[in-house]
C-alpha positions as CSV (number, residue, x, y, z in Angstrom):
1,M,82.4,69.0,119.4
2,K,82.8,70.0,115.8
3,K,85.5,68.9,113.4
4,I,86.9,71.9,111.5
5,I,89.5,72.1,108.7
6,I,91.3,75.5,108.3
7,T,93.6,76.3,105.4
8,G,96.2,78.9,105.7
9,A,96.5,78.1,109.4
10,T,100.2,79.0,110.1
11,S,99.6,82.7,110.8
12,G,97.2,85.6,111.2
13,I,93.5,84.9,111.1
14,G,93.9,81.1,110.4
15,R,96.1,80.6,113.4
16,E,93.9,82.6,115.7
17,L,90.8,80.8,114.6
18,A,92.5,77.5,115.3
19,L,93.4,78.6,118.8
20,Q,89.9,79.9,119.6
21,F,88.0,77.0,118.2
22,A,90.3,74.5,120.0
23,K,89.6,76.4,123.3
24,K,85.9,75.8,122.7
25,G,86.6,72.1,122.6
26,H,86.5,71.5,118.8
27,K,88.9,69.4,116.8
28,V,90.9,71.5,114.2
29,G,92.6,70.2,111.1
30,L,95.3,72.7,110.2
31,I,96.8,73.1,106.7
32,G,99.7,75.4,105.8
33,R,103.0,75.5,103.9
34,R,105.3,76.1,106.9
35,T,105.8,72.8,108.7
36,E,107.6,74.4,111.7
37,R,104.8,76.8,112.4
38,L,102.2,74.0,112.1
39,E,104.2,71.9,114.6
40,E,104.4,74.9,117.0
41,L,100.7,75.5,116.7
42,K,100.0,71.8,117.4
43,D,102.2,71.9,120.5
44,E,100.2,74.9,121.7
45,I,96.8,73.4,121.1
46,G,97.5,69.7,121.9
47,E,95.7,66.6,120.9
48,Q,92.8,68.5,119.4
49,A,95.0,69.6,116.5
50,Y,95.8,67.7,113.4
51,I,98.3,69.1,111.0
52,R,99.3,68.7,107.3
53,T,101.9,70.6,105.3
54,Q,100.4,71.4,101.9
55,D,100.4,74.0,99.2
56,V,96.7,74.2,98.3
57,T,97.4,75.3,94.8
58,E,98.5,71.7,94.1
59,H,94.9,70.6,93.7
60,E,95.2,66.8,93.4
61,E,97.6,66.7,96.4
62,A,95.4,69.1,98.3
63,E,92.4,66.9,97.8
64,N,94.3,63.9,99.1
65,T,95.4,66.0,102.1
66,Y,91.8,67.1,102.8
67,R,90.7,63.4,102.8
68,S,93.6,62.3,104.9
69,L,92.7,64.9,107.6
70,I,89.0,64.0,107.5
71,D,89.9,60.4,108.0
72,E,92.2,61.1,111.0
73,M,89.7,63.5,112.6
74,G,86.8,61.2,112.1
75,G,84.8,63.5,109.8
76,M,84.4,67.2,109.0
77,D,81.6,69.6,109.9
78,I,83.1,73.0,108.8
79,M,85.7,73.8,106.2
80,I,87.3,77.3,106.5
81,L,89.0,78.4,103.3
82,N,91.3,81.0,104.7
83,A,94.5,80.5,102.6
84,G,95.3,83.6,100.6
85,M,97.8,86.4,100.0
86,G,98.1,90.1,99.4
87,R,100.4,91.9,97.0
88,I,103.8,90.4,96.4
89,Q,106.4,93.1,95.8
90,M,109.5,90.9,95.4
91,L,108.3,89.3,92.1
92,P,107.8,90.8,88.7
93,P,104.3,92.2,88.3
94,W,102.6,89.5,86.3
95,K,104.3,86.6,88.2
96,A,103.0,88.2,91.4
97,E,99.5,88.7,90.1
98,S,99.2,85.2,88.6
99,K,100.5,83.6,91.9
100,L,97.9,85.6,93.8
101,I,95.1,84.6,91.5
102,E,96.2,81.0,91.6
103,L,95.9,80.9,95.4
104,N,93.1,83.4,96.2
105,A,90.8,82.3,93.4
106,L,91.6,78.9,91.9
107,A,92.7,77.2,95.1
108,F,89.7,78.7,96.9
109,A,87.3,77.4,94.2
110,H,88.9,73.9,94.4
111,G,88.5,73.8,98.2
112,C,84.9,75.0,98.0
113,H,84.1,72.5,95.3
114,F,85.6,69.7,97.4
115,A,83.8,70.7,100.6
116,F,80.4,71.0,98.8
117,D,80.7,67.5,97.3
118,Y,81.7,66.1,100.7
119,F,78.9,67.8,102.6
120,K,76.4,66.9,99.9
121,E,77.2,63.2,100.4
122,Q,77.4,63.6,104.2
123,G,74.1,65.4,104.3
124,H,75.3,68.5,106.2
125,G,78.2,70.9,106.7
126,Q,79.3,74.5,106.5
127,I,81.7,76.2,104.0
128,V,83.3,79.4,105.2
129,G,85.2,81.6,102.8
130,M,87.5,84.5,103.8
131,S,86.4,87.3,101.5
132,S,87.1,91.0,102.3
133,M,85.7,94.4,102.1
134,A,87.9,94.6,99.0
135,A,85.3,92.4,97.3
136,L,83.1,95.4,97.0
137,L,85.8,97.7,95.4
138,A,88.4,97.8,92.7
139,H,91.7,99.6,93.1
140,H,94.4,100.4,90.6
141,R,97.1,99.4,93.1
142,A,95.6,96.0,93.9
143,A,93.6,95.0,90.9
144,A,94.3,91.3,91.2
145,Y,93.7,91.2,95.0
146,T,90.4,93.1,94.8
147,A,89.3,91.0,91.9
148,S,90.2,87.8,93.7
149,K,88.1,88.8,96.7
150,H,85.2,89.7,94.4
151,F,85.5,86.2,92.8
152,I,85.3,84.6,96.3
153,S,82.2,86.6,97.1
154,N,80.4,85.9,93.9
155,Y,81.4,82.2,93.9
156,M,80.0,81.7,97.3
157,V,76.7,83.3,96.2
158,G,76.5,80.7,93.5
159,Y,77.3,77.9,95.9
160,R,74.7,79.2,98.4
161,Q,72.2,78.9,95.5
162,K,73.4,75.3,94.8
163,A,73.0,74.4,98.4
164,K,69.3,75.2,98.3
165,R,68.9,72.8,95.4
166,V,70.4,69.7,97.0
167,D,69.0,67.3,99.6
168,A,71.5,68.4,102.3
169,D,71.8,71.0,105.0
170,I,74.8,73.0,103.7
171,S,75.5,76.5,104.9
172,V,77.8,78.9,103.0
173,T,79.2,81.7,105.0
174,E,81.2,84.6,103.6
175,I,83.4,86.6,106.0
176,R,83.9,90.2,104.8
177,A,86.7,91.5,106.8
178,G,88.0,95.0,107.1
179,Y,91.5,95.9,108.3
180,I,93.0,93.4,110.8
181,W,96.5,93.4,112.3
182,T,98.3,90.4,110.8
183,E,101.7,89.7,109.1
184,M,100.1,90.5,105.8
185,T,98.9,94.0,106.8
186,E,101.7,95.1,109.2
187,R,103.4,97.2,106.5
188,A,100.2,98.6,105.0
189,K,99.5,102.3,105.1
190,G,96.3,104.2,105.5
191,M,94.4,101.6,107.5
192,F,91.6,102.6,109.8
193,W,89.1,100.8,112.0
194,V,91.8,98.2,112.5
195,A,90.9,95.2,114.7
196,S,93.3,92.9,116.6
197,V,93.4,89.4,115.2
198,E,92.0,88.1,118.5
199,K,88.9,90.4,118.3
200,A,88.4,89.6,114.6
201,A,88.6,85.9,115.0
202,S,86.2,86.0,118.0
203,Q,83.6,87.9,115.9
204,M,84.2,85.5,112.9
205,I,83.4,82.5,115.1
206,R,80.2,84.1,116.2
207,G,79.2,84.6,112.6
208,I,80.1,81.0,111.8
209,D,78.2,79.7,114.7
210,K,75.1,81.6,113.6
211,K,75.6,80.2,110.0
212,K,75.3,83.7,108.6
213,N,75.3,84.1,104.8
214,I,77.5,87.2,105.0
215,F,79.3,88.5,108.2
216,Y,81.2,91.7,108.5
217,V,84.3,91.9,110.7
218,T,84.3,94.1,112.6
219,R,80.6,94.8,112.4
220,R,81.1,98.5,111.7
221,W,82.3,97.6,108.2
222,R,78.7,96.9,107.2
223,L,78.3,100.7,107.1
224,M,81.3,101.0,104.7
225,A,79.7,98.3,102.5
226,W,76.6,100.3,102.2
227,V,78.6,103.4,101.2
228,A,80.6,101.4,98.7
229,K,77.4,100.3,96.9
230,L,76.1,103.9,96.7
231,V,79.2,105.8,95.6
232,P,79.4,106.1,91.7
233,E,82.3,104.5,89.9
234,F,83.6,107.8,88.6
235,I,84.3,108.8,92.2
236,W,86.1,105.6,93.0
237,N,88.2,106.1,89.9
238,R,89.6,109.4,91.4
239,I,90.6,107.9,94.7
């Protein structure tokens, strides 16, 4: 039985990961901003679930929340940094972008830093970051989002290198997901190769269990990653 903390657990991928990990017999510590949804998820999972309402952009409070969950669960083996957002259309452009960067990049980096220090002291552990195929591209309609996912991807490469230089068994797994049906994508247009959240979470868990450095979900997106690296920038600029 593993002890797993998941941020952004109230919906979508985070919620489904919590359900599937719990079915496998693991303890899950669930963090999100919507208390009612967390309570509903705990009722569905049962005593294996431990919940905390927390905005992870509040770094000092978030760290206290992480430690509180770890104490209640009796430890932590995996930290899944899943909290994130896409474009926010109801806010002025810069407010929307700054809020997105604050959550997708800064809060992610804080969580990664916390988990690494904890696992270094413990001697083992696994950090999982929810990147995206968007990490490989830039797009004029989602500059902040694609940049934030590139930040996550590159940050995890650095932490993977750090892990090799400490006396601890720390794995750093980046999940590069394509299109998945969630609340965040339900209004998106032009999606293809779309996976259900159940299928996506199941594949993610396989990649996490294997402690992969980079895992594509679904696996066919590895082909698109190869294409993205080969296509010259001037072509992307016209898309």
